[in-house]
C-alpha positions in Angstrom: 26.3 3.0 -17.9 22.9 1.9 -19.2 21.1 4.5 -21.3 17.8 5.7 -19.7 14.7 4.3 -21.3 12.1 6.8 -22.5 8.8 7.2 -20.8 6.0 6.5 -23.3 3.0 8.9 -23.6 0.2 8.2 -21.3 -2.5 5.9 -22.7 -6.0 7.3 -23.2 -7.2 5.1 -20.3 -5.0 7.1 -17.9 -6.9 10.3 -18.5 -10.2 8.6 -17.7 -8.9 6.8 -14.6 -7.1 9.8 -13.1 -9.5 12.5 -14.2 -8.7 15.9 -12.7 -5.5 14.5 -11.2 -4.2 13.3 -14.6 -1.4 16.0 -14.7 -0.2 14.9 -11.3 -0.2 11.3 -12.5 2.0 12.3 -15.5 4.3 14.1 -13.1 4.6 11.1 -10.9 5.3 8.9 -13.9 8.1 11.3 -14.9 9.5 11.2 -11.4 9.6 7.4 -11.4 11.3 7.3 -14.8 13.9 9.8 -13.7 14.6 10.0 -10.0 13.0 6.7 -9.3 15.5 4.9 -11.6 18.5 7.0 -10.5 17.8 6.2 -6.9 17.3 2.5 -7.6 13.6 2.5 -6.7 12.5 0.9 -10.0 14.5 -0.8 -12.7 15.2 1.0 -16.0 13.5 -1.8 -17.9 10.2 -0.9 -16.2 10.1 2.6 -17.6 8.5 1.7 -21.0 5.7 -0.1 -19.2 5.2 2.3 -16.3 1.7 3.3 -17.2 0.1 -0.1 -17.9 2.1 -2.3 -15.5 2.5 0.1 -12.6 0.4 3.2 -12.5 -2.8 1.9 -14.0 -2.5 -1.5 -12.5 -2.3 0.1 -9.1 -5.0 2.8 -9.7 -7.7 0.2 -10.5 -7.2 -1.2 -7.0 -9.5 1.7 -6.0 -12.4 -0.4 -7.3 -12.0 -2.6 -4.3 -11.5 0.0 -1.6 -14.6 1.3 0.3 -15.3 5.1 0.5 -13.9 7.4 3.1 -11.7 4.8 4.9 -8.2 4.9 6.3 -5.5 3.0 4.4 -2.0 1.8 5.1 0.2 0.9 2.2 2.7 -1.6 3.6 6.1 -1.7 2.0 5.2 1.2 -0.2 8.6 1.4 -1.9 8.3 3.9 -4.7 4.7 4.6 -3.8 2.9 1.6 -5.5 0.0 1.2 -5.1 -0.3 4.0 -2.5 0.4 7.1 -4.7 -1.9 6.1 -7.7 -4.6 5.2 -5.2 -4.2 8.6 -3.6 -4.5 10.3 -6.9 -7.8 8.7 -7.8 -9.3 8.6 -4.3 -9.0 11.9 -2.4 -11.7 10.6 0.0 -9.1 8.2 1.5 -6.7 8.8 4.4 -3.6 7.0 3.3 -0.4 6.2 5.1 2.7 5.1 3.1 4.7 2.8 5.3 8.2 2.1 4.2 11.3 1.2 6.3 14.1 2.5 3.9 15.2 6.1 4.3 16.0 6.7 0.6 12.5 5.5 -0.3 10.7 7.5 2.4 12.6 10.6 1.2 11.4 10.0 -2.3 7.8 9.4 -1.1 7.8 12.6 0.9 9.1 14.6 -2.1 6.3 13.1 -4.3 3.6 13.8 -1.7 4.6 17.4 -1.4 5.1 18.0 -5.1 1.8 16.5 -6.0 -0.1 18.2 -3.2 -1.4 15.0 -1.7 -2.6 16.5 1.6 -4.5 13.3 2.5 -1.3 11.2 2.4 1.2 10.7 5.3 4.7 9.1 4.9 5.9 7.0 7.9 9.3 5.3 8.0 9.3 2.0 9.7 8.4 -1.7 9.5 4.9 -2.9 10.2 5.9 -4.7 13.3 7.6 -1.6 14.6 4.6 0.7 14.3 2.2 -1.7 15.8 0.4 0.1 18.6 1.7 3.5 17.6 0.1 3.8 14.2 -3.7 4.1 14.5 -5.4 0.9 13.3 -6.7 1.3 9.7 -9.7 0.0 7.8 -7.7 -1.2 4.8 -4.1 -2.4 4.3 -2.8 -2.5 0.8 0.4 -4.1 -0.6 2.0 -4.9 -3.9 5.0 -7.2 -4.6 6.1 -7.1 -1.0 6.2 -10.7 0.2 4.4 -14.1 -0.1 0.9 -13.8 1.2 1.5 -15.7 4.5 4.4 -13.4 5.5 2.6 -10.3 4.2 -0.4 -11.1 6.3 1.7 -11.4 9.4 2.8 -7.8 8.8 -0.4 -6.2 7.5 -3.3 -7.9 9.3 -2.3 -6.7 12.8 -2.4 -3.1 11.6 -6.1 -3.4 10.8 -9.1 -2.3 12.8 -11.5 -5.1 13.8 -13.3 -6.3 10.7 -10.8 -4.5 8.5 -9.4 -6.0 5.3 -6.1 -6.4 3.5 -6.0 -6.0 -0.3 -2.9 -7.5 -1.9 -2.2 -7.1 -5.6 -0.9 -10.4 -6.8 -0.1 -12.1 -10.0 -0.6 -15.6 -11.4 0.3 -17.3 -8.1 -2.6 -15.7 -6.2 -4.7 -18.8 -5.8 -1.7 -21.0 -5.0 -0.5 -18.4 -2.4 -3.9 -18.2 -0.8 -4.3 -21.9 -0.6 -0.9 -22.3 1.1 -1.5 -19.4 3.5 -4.9 -20.5 4.9 -3.5 -22.0 8.1 -1.4 -18.9 8.8 -4.3 -16.6 8.0 -6.6 -18.4 10.4 -4.1 -17.9 13.2 -4.1 -14.2 12.4 -7.8 -13.9 13.0 -8.8 -13.9 9.4 -12.4 -14.9 8.8 -12.9 -14.5 5.1 -10.7 -14.6 2.0 -11.4 -14.2 -1.7 -9.8 -13.4 -5.1 -11.2 -10.7 -7.3 -10.1 -9.0 -10.6 -10.3 -5.3 -11.2 -9.6 -2.9 -14.1 -12.1 -4.0 -16.7 -11.5 -1.9 -19.8 -8.4 -0.3 -18.3 -5.7 -3.0 -17.9 -5.1 -6.2 -19.7 -4.7 -8.6 -18.1 -6.9 -7.6 -15.2 -5.3 -6.8 -11.9 -5.6 -9.7 -9.4 -6.5 -8.8 -5.8 -6.4 -11.1 -2.9 -8.9 -9.9 -0.2 -8.3 -10.9 3.4 -10.9 -9.9 6.0 -10.2 -10.2 9.7 -12.6 -10.6 12.6 -12.7 -8.7 15.9 -9.1 -9.5 16.8 -6.8 -8.6 13.9 -3.6 -10.6 14.1 -5.0 -13.0 16.6 -4.5 -13.1 20.4 -0.7 -12.8 20.3 -0.8 -9.5 18.3 -3.7 -8.2 20.4 -1.5 -8.5 23.5 1.5 -6.9 21.7 -0.7 -4.1 20.4 -2.1 -3.4 23.9 1.4 -3.3 25.4 2.7 -1.0 22.7 -0.3 1.4 23.2 0.2 1.4 27.0 3.9 2.2 26.5 3.0 5.0 24.1 0.6 6.5 26.6 3.2 6.3 29.4 5.8 8.1 27.2 3.3 10.9 26.4 2.2 11.4 29.9 3.7 14.4 31.8 6.1 13.4 34.5 5.2 14.4 38.1 7.6 16.7 39.9 9.0 15.3 43.0 
């Protein structure tokens, strides 16, 4: 059995980034280092770099998210980037979308323990909740899938003219170049790469920004979304007595 790695103290930057919610950020880091490792949500080798590589790297994504919008964190896993984003941005309405039960159980425990009233945990895959989950302004994701596949899951969840913000690494430009055809079919009208976290993380966090037009996901997904919404309304409608 591998000996558990020790969680290092929070860096000074963490107090500045998380502000009043710094104690909750510390508690979340402790949960990741303990239950997160035990349940296989993160690897034990990640514990020594939880703050810089994970919590802070995700928290600085807030620089790219508009004020007061709805957000869906696709493939939220252990809550990255959704939980750090929720801690620094109480103005957001965040849905943590994750298909695996053991992960959604962990996420629900974290949300309740940290008092994140503006966060909802939903178990499911993006393609399964299409039409039942209200469309959002912003989709976020980190280490979920290559950009073309990720966009196929995330873009259809957006409202018209919404945007997907994907935290990526050194392959960001290459992935974006290779995904342009797929993005165009999904109704994407604008793409860019930006860096956030100046003075907080080194290297800076790389964000691929994908903006859709009036038909997120393209025509095929618009039809699928409409059918799913119609089926949902039919299921909720009261049955007539014969």
